[in-house]
C-alpha positions as CSV (number, residue, x, y, z in Angstrom):
1,X,-8.3,-6.3,-27.5
2,X,-8.5,-5.5,-24.0
3,X,-5.7,-3.5,-23.1
4,X,-5.1,-4.4,-19.2
5,X,-1.7,-2.6,-18.6
6,X,-3.3,0.9,-20.2
7,X,-6.0,0.4,-18.8
8,X,-4.6,-0.3,-15.3
9,X,-2.3,2.5,-15.3
10,X,-5.5,4.8,-16.1
11,X,-8.0,3.5,-13.6
12,X,-4.9,3.4,-11.4
13,X,-4.9,7.1,-11.7
14,X,-1.6,6.6,-12.6
15,X,-1.2,8.3,-16.0
16,X,-4.0,11.3,-15.4
17,X,-5.5,11.4,-12.4
18,X,-8.4,14.1,-11.1
19,X,-7.7,13.1,-6.9
20,X,-6.4,16.3,-5.4
21,X,-5.5,15.1,-2.2
22,X,-3.9,12.3,-0.2
23,X,-7.2,10.9,1.3
24,X,-9.2,11.4,-1.9
25,X,-6.3,8.9,-3.6
26,X,-6.9,6.3,-0.7
27,X,-10.8,6.6,-0.6
28,X,-10.5,6.0,-4.5
29,X,-8.0,3.4,-4.6
30,X,-8.8,2.0,-0.9
31,X,-6.2,0.2,1.7
32,X,-2.3,0.5,-0.5
33,X,0.7,-1.2,1.2
34,X,2.2,0.6,3.5
35,X,5.4,-1.0,4.8
36,X,8.4,0.8,3.2
37,X,7.2,4.6,4.3
38,X,8.8,6.3,1.8
39,X,7.8,4.0,-0.8
40,X,4.3,4.6,0.0
41,X,4.8,8.0,0.3
42,X,5.4,8.2,-3.3
43,X,2.8,5.5,-4.2
44,X,0.6,8.4,-2.8
45,X,2.6,11.5,-4.8
46,X,2.9,9.7,-8.0
47,X,-0.9,9.8,-8.1
48,X,-1.3,13.4,-7.2
49,X,0.6,15.2,-10.2
50,X,3.1,18.1,-9.0
51,X,2.5,16.9,-4.7
52,X,5.8,16.7,-2.4
53,X,6.4,14.3,0.0
54,X,5.9,16.8,2.9
55,X,2.3,16.5,2.2
56,X,1.3,13.2,2.3
57,X,2.9,13.2,5.7
58,X,0.8,15.8,6.7
59,X,-2.2,14.3,5.5
60,X,-0.8,11.8,8.1
61,X,-0.2,14.2,10.5
62,X,-3.7,16.5,10.2
63,X,-4.9,12.8,10.5
64,X,-6.9,12.5,7.4
65,X,-5.0,9.4,6.5
66,X,-3.8,6.2,8.5
67,X,-1.0,4.3,8.4
68,X,-2.0,1.1,10.2
69,X,-1.7,-2.9,9.3
70,X,-5.5,-3.9,7.3
71,X,-4.6,-6.9,5.0
72,X,-2.5,-9.8,4.6
73,X,-0.4,-8.3,8.1
74,X,1.0,-5.9,6.0
75,X,0.6,-2.0,6.9
76,X,-1.4,-0.1,4.5
77,X,-1.8,3.5,4.3
78,X,-5.7,4.0,4.5
79,X,-7.6,6.8,4.6
80,X,-9.2,7.7,7.8
81,X,-12.8,7.8,6.8
82,X,-12.6,3.5,6.2
83,X,-10.1,2.9,8.7
84,X,-12.6,1.9,10.9
85,X,-15.0,-1.0,9.4
86,X,-11.3,-2.2,7.5
87,X,-10.7,-2.9,11.0
88,X,-13.5,-4.7,12.2
89,X,-13.7,-5.8,8.1
90,X,-10.3,-7.6,7.8
91,X,-8.6,-7.3,11.5
92,X,-10.7,-10.6,13.5
93,X,-9.7,-12.9,10.7
94,X,-6.1,-11.6,10.7
95,X,-5.8,-12.3,14.8
96,X,-7.0,-15.2,14.7
97,X,-4.5,-16.6,11.2
98,X,-2.5,-15.9,13.6
99,X,-3.3,-18.2,16.8
100,X,-0.8,-21.0,16.2
101,X,1.9,-17.7,15.7
102,X,0.5,-16.3,19.3
103,X,1.5,-19.9,20.7
104,X,4.8,-20.0,19.4
105,X,5.7,-16.9,20.7
106,X,4.3,-17.9,24.0
107,X,1.8,-15.4,23.8
108,X,-1.0,-16.0,26.2
109,X,-4.5,-13.7,25.9
110,X,-3.7,-12.6,29.2
111,X,0.0,-11.2,27.2
112,X,-1.9,-9.7,24.5
113,X,-4.7,-8.3,26.3
114,X,-2.1,-6.5,28.8
115,X,-0.2,-4.9,26.5
116,X,-2.8,-3.6,24.4
117,X,-3.8,-1.6,27.0
118,X,-0.8,-0.5,28.3
119,X,0.1,0.5,24.8
120,X,-3.0,2.4,24.5
121,X,-2.4,4.3,27.9
122,X,1.1,5.2,27.5
123,X,0.0,7.2,24.3
124,X,-3.5,9.1,25.7
125,X,-3.5,12.8,25.4
126,X,-2.0,13.3,21.5
127,X,1.6,11.6,23.2
128,X,3.1,10.1,20.4
129,X,6.6,7.3,21.1
130,X,9.0,5.3,19.2
131,X,8.5,1.9,18.8
132,X,11.8,1.4,20.7
133,X,10.9,3.6,23.6
134,X,7.1,1.0,23.8
135,X,9.0,-1.6,23.6
136,X,11.4,-0.6,26.9
137,X,7.8,0.4,28.1
138,X,6.6,-3.3,27.8
139,X,9.7,-4.5,28.9
140,X,9.3,-2.2,32.1
141,X,5.8,-4.0,32.8
142,X,7.2,-7.8,32.8
143,X,6.2,-8.2,29.0
144,X,9.3,-9.8,26.9
145,X,9.4,-8.2,23.4
146,X,12.6,-10.0,22.2
147,X,12.6,-11.4,18.7
148,X,8.9,-11.6,16.7
149,X,7.0,-10.7,19.6
150,X,7.2,-6.6,19.1
151,X,5.9,-6.5,16.5
152,X,3.1,-9.1,16.9
153,X,2.4,-7.2,20.1
154,X,2.0,-3.9,18.2
155,X,0.5,-5.5,15.6
156,X,-1.9,-6.8,17.5
157,X,-2.8,-3.5,19.2
158,X,-3.3,-1.9,16.4
159,X,-5.7,-4.9,15.6
160,X,-7.9,-3.8,17.7
161,X,-8.0,-0.5,17.1
162,X,-6.1,0.8,19.6
163,X,-2.9,2.5,18.0
164,X,-1.8,3.9,14.5
165,X,1.6,4.7,13.4
166,X,2.7,8.3,13.1
167,X,5.9,9.9,11.4
168,X,8.7,7.8,10.7
169,X,11.8,9.9,11.7
170,X,15.5,8.7,9.7
171,X,13.6,4.9,9.5
172,X,12.4,5.1,13.2
173,X,9.1,4.7,13.0
174,X,6.3,6.6,15.8
175,X,2.5,5.1,17.6
176,X,-0.2,6.8,18.1
177,X,-3.7,6.4,20.0
178,X,-6.2,5.2,16.7
179,X,-8.4,8.6,16.8
180,X,-11.8,8.0,18.5
181,X,-13.3,10.5,16.2
182,X,-13.1,8.7,13.1
183,X,-16.6,7.2,12.0
184,X,-17.9,3.8,12.2
185,X,-18.9,3.6,8.9
186,X,-19.8,0.9,7.4
187,X,-21.3,-1.9,9.8
188,X,-22.9,-5.0,8.1
189,X,-20.2,-7.4,7.4
190,X,-21.3,-7.8,4.0
191,X,-21.6,-4.4,3.3
192,X,-18.1,-4.0,3.6
193,X,-16.8,-6.5,1.5
194,X,-19.2,-5.3,-0.7
195,X,-17.3,-2.1,-0.6
196,X,-14.1,-3.1,-0.3
197,X,-14.4,-4.7,-3.7
198,X,-16.1,-1.9,-5.1
199,X,-12.7,0.4,-4.7
200,X,-10.5,-2.7,-5.8
201,X,-12.0,-2.8,-9.2
202,X,-12.8,0.1,-9.9
203,X,-9.5,1.4,-9.1
204,X,-7.1,-1.8,-10.5
205,X,-9.1,-3.2,-13.0
206,X,-9.4,-4.8,-15.5
207,X,-8.0,-7.3,-12.9
208,X,-10.0,-10.8,-11.1
209,X,-11.7,-12.4,-8.6
210,X,-8.4,-14.0,-8.1
211,X,-6.8,-11.3,-7.8
212,X,-8.9,-10.0,-5.3
213,X,-8.8,-12.7,-2.9
214,X,-4.8,-12.6,-2.8
215,X,-5.1,-9.2,-1.8
216,X,-7.9,-8.7,0.0
217,X,-7.6,-11.3,3.3
218,X,-11.2,-12.5,2.7
219,X,-12.7,-15.8,2.4
220,X,-13.1,-16.9,-1.1
221,X,-17.1,-17.1,-0.5
222,X,-16.6,-14.1,1.0
223,X,-15.5,-12.5,-1.7
224,X,-17.0,-14.0,-4.8
225,X,-20.0,-12.7,-2.6
226,X,-18.7,-9.2,-2.4
227,X,-17.9,-9.0,-6.3
228,X,-21.3,-10.3,-7.2
229,X,-23.0,-7.1,-5.1
230,X,-21.1,-5.1,-6.8
231,X,-21.7,-6.3,-10.5
232,X,-23.6,-4.1,-11.4
233,X,-21.5,-1.2,-11.1
234,X,-18.4,-3.4,-13.7
235,X,-18.2,-5.3,-16.5
236,X,-16.6,-8.8,-17.6
237,X,-14.5,-9.4,-19.7
238,X,-13.2,-13.0,-20.7
239,X,-9.3,-13.2,-21.6
240,X,-7.4,-17.1,-22.1
241,X,-10.1,-18.6,-20.1
242,X,-10.3,-16.2,-17.1
243,X,-12.9,-13.4,-16.7
244,X,-11.8,-10.1,-15.9
245,X,-13.6,-7.2,-14.6
246,X,-13.1,-3.7,-14.6
247,X,-15.2,-0.2,-14.8
248,X,-17.4,0.1,-17.5
249,X,-15.6,3.4,-19.1
250,X,-12.1,4.4,-18.2
251,X,-10.2,7.5,-18.0
252,X,-9.3,9.8,-20.7
253,X,-5.9,10.2,-20.8
254,X,-4.2,13.1,-22.1
255,X,-2.0,11.8,-25.2
256,X,0.4,13.3,-24.4
257,X,0.9,11.9,-20.5
258,X,3.8,10.8,-19.8
259,X,5.0,6.7,-20.9
260,X,7.6,6.1,-18.3
261,X,6.9,5.6,-14.5
262,X,9.0,5.0,-11.3
263,X,7.4,3.6,-9.2
264,X,8.6,2.9,-5.6
265,X,8.8,-0.8,-3.8
266,X,5.5,-2.3,-3.6
267,X,3.8,0.3,-5.1
268,X,-0.1,-1.2,-6.1
269,X,0.5,-1.9,-9.7
270,X,2.5,-4.9,-8.4
271,X,1.1,-5.8,-5.6
272,X,-2.7,-5.5,-6.2
273,X,-2.6,-8.6,-8.6
274,X,-1.3,-11.7,-7.4
275,X,-1.2,-12.8,-11.1
276,X,1.5,-9.5,-12.3
277,X,2.2,-11.6,-16.0
278,X,0.1,-9.0,-17.0
279,X,2.3,-6.0,-16.8
280,X,5.6,-8.3,-15.5
281,X,7.4,-10.8,-18.3
282,X,7.7,-14.3,-15.6
283,X,11.6,-14.4,-16.6
284,X,11.7,-11.4,-14.4
285,X,10.2,-12.2,-11.4
286,X,12.7,-13.0,-9.3
287,X,14.6,-9.5,-10.2
288,X,11.8,-7.6,-8.4
289,X,12.0,-10.2,-6.1
290,X,14.6,-12.1,-5.2
291,X,13.5,-15.0,-4.7
292,X,10.6,-14.3,-3.4
293,X,11.1,-13.2,-0.1
294,X,9.3,-10.8,0.1
295,X,11.0,-7.4,-0.5
296,X,10.0,-6.0,-3.2
297,X,12.4,-3.2,-5.8
298,X,11.5,0.3,-6.8
299,X,10.7,-0.5,-10.6
300,X,10.4,1.2,-14.1
301,X,7.5,1.0,-16.2
302,X,7.2,1.4,-19.2
303,X,4.3,1.5,-22.2
304,X,2.7,-0.6,-19.1
305,X,5.5,-2.9,-18.6
306,X,8.1,-3.8,-15.9
307,X,10.8,-3.2,-18.1
308,X,14.0,-2.5,-15.0
309,X,14.5,-1.4,-11.8
310,X,16.4,1.9,-9.5
311,X,17.5,2.4,-6.7
312,X,18.1,6.0,-4.9
313,X,20.9,7.8,-3.4
314,X,20.8,10.7,-0.9
315,X,23.5,12.9,-0.4
316,X,22.6,16.9,1.3
317,X,21.1,18.4,-1.9
318,X,20.8,15.7,-3.6
319,X,18.9,11.9,-4.9
320,X,20.9,10.2,-7.5
321,X,19.0,8.1,-9.5
322,X,20.5,4.3,-10.7
323,X,17.9,2.7,-13.5
324,X,19.2,-1.2,-13.9
325,X,17.6,-2.1,-16.5
326,X,16.3,-5.8,-17.5
327,X,16.5,-4.6,-21.4
328,X,18.1,-2.1,-23.5
329,X,15.9,1.0,-23.5
330,X,15.1,3.0,-26.5
331,X,16.5,6.7,-26.7
332,X,12.8,7.2,-26.3
333,X,13.2,5.5,-22.9
334,X,15.9,7.3,-21.9
335,X,14.7,10.6,-22.2
336,X,11.5,9.5,-20.7
337,X,13.1,8.0,-17.8
338,X,14.9,11.3,-16.9
339,X,11.9,13.6,-16.9
340,X,10.1,10.6,-14.8
341,X,13.7,10.9,-12.1
342,X,13.6,14.4,-12.2
343,X,9.5,14.1,-11.3
344,X,10.5,11.7,-8.7
345,X,13.5,15.0,-7.3
346,X,11.0,18.0,-7.3
347,X,8.1,15.3,-5.0
348,X,11.6,15.4,-2.9
349,X,12.6,18.4,-3.0
350,X,16.0,17.8,-3.9
351,X,18.2,17.8,-7.0
352,X,18.4,15.2,-9.6
353,X,21.6,12.9,-10.2
354,X,21.4,10.5,-13.1
355,X,23.8,7.5,-12.6
356,X,25.1,5.6,-16.1
357,X,24.4,1.8,-16.1
């Protein structure tokens, strides 16, 4: 029988990887959820053994990867080479879907356009400004930014391909112009949709069309056509009446590969699928995302299954990692948890303190 969790860990390049740089990770994975900044850095680092958080931030500084709004109206990390065609594919649908919300917020077309122009002009010549500074600038120009108007104004300019996020410091995001030198990439919409499907099914398979629709923000008809365009490159399995698509072969995972991983919240191992029952007992779903509020806690994954959550506490020179398992971890799992915690500490460049449950 098809071992879905094991294949997903391999295809997502968690259990084994041949990728060398942050840009290579994002070129393989396609867009990766980036709502939580530090968690997004670890999502990339998890797929780059022996990497350091500073290397992921350097890739952001060097503009080989970009953080901006893409699918589902949510922040993602994206390879710079992909950003233009992804915005062209996804952006118009998201903006169209926001029309009612814009109306509720009294954001008419003229206000949105003027706001975007002001933001783009302020970030000329390599300027980077904080969210607070940009919103103050809009207020000075007579554009009200209170409440939910602020994120929608920033998001709108981002979907136009004008601005994107820079680095985040002390939980304070900065913004910069989206580099005009980034290539246009794929121009035909059907080819772009097919390329997005290719990234998804190769990196996240075995998975279903329904999962792709939920993840991609594409219309069902577009998603189905995109899948059909790449069926010669993937294979299918029928499990409990559902069709799962995956690469014809998965990477060979070394026998000494870790069996337990500490995933950040919002990692694609969970977020990449609407139906998570293959890797998460539905009994525990509310402990991953309490009340379905959209906030996903960092998870402990053992043998491909989500078996708990974890949290970190930063102090000068140390990170305390506290496991919150759903089950009683075996002695082997406790040892594997300690090793996974050390790997995360190395990524941060901090000494690890393990808290007792």
